[in-house]
N, C-alpha and C positions, 0 to 999 in steps of 0.2 A: 868311328861313326861320323865324325864331321867331314872326313875325307869322302865318304859316300854321298853326303849332302852336297859337297862341292862338285863331285862328279855329275850328280843329277842336274845341278844348276848349269854346269858347263854344257851338258847335253841339250838342255832346253834352250840355252842361248844359241848353240850351233843350229838346232832345228829352226829357230826363229830367223836366224840369219840366212840359212839355205832356202827356206820357204818365203823369205821376204815378207813375213807376217807382221802386221801392225797391231799391237795390243795397247796402243796409247803411248804417252810420253813416259809413263812410270816403268814399263817393262820393255826396254830396248835391249838388244843383245849386249850393248856396252854396260848397262847397269847390272845385268845378270852376270856378266863376266867379273865385274867388281865384287858382286856378292859371292861368287864362287871363289875368287881370290881371298876374300875375307874369311870364309870358312876353311879354306886350305891353310891360311896363316894360323888360324886358331888350332887346327889339327897339328901343324908342325910345332906350334908353341906348347903343346902338351895339354891343352884344354880339352876336356871330354875324354880323357884317357882312362886308365884303370883307377879304381877306387876300392876301398874296403868293402863296399856294398856289393860290387859285382865280382869279387874274388881276386882283385888285384892287390898290389903292394905286399906281396908275400915276401917274407924274409928269406935270406939265403940259407940253405942247409935244411930246408923242410920244416920240421917241427920246432916251435920255439920253447918247448918244454926241456928243462935241463935233465940230464941223465946222471 
C-alpha cells in the first residue's frame, strides 16, 4: 500500500517538474521526491504490510489445529 502512495507522489512530482508548475515553496518536485522516497523506504522496511486484521501472518502448513 505504501508503495502505491510513493508511486502516486513520484507521478505528481514528475508532472509538476514537466509542466514547470509552481505550487509555492512547500510543494516543489524535490520535496515530493523526498516524500516519495520516505514512503518507499517505509514500504521496503515492512511498515504497512500484512497483519492479522487483513488476513496476513498465516502460519505455515495451513490450519493451526492439531490432528
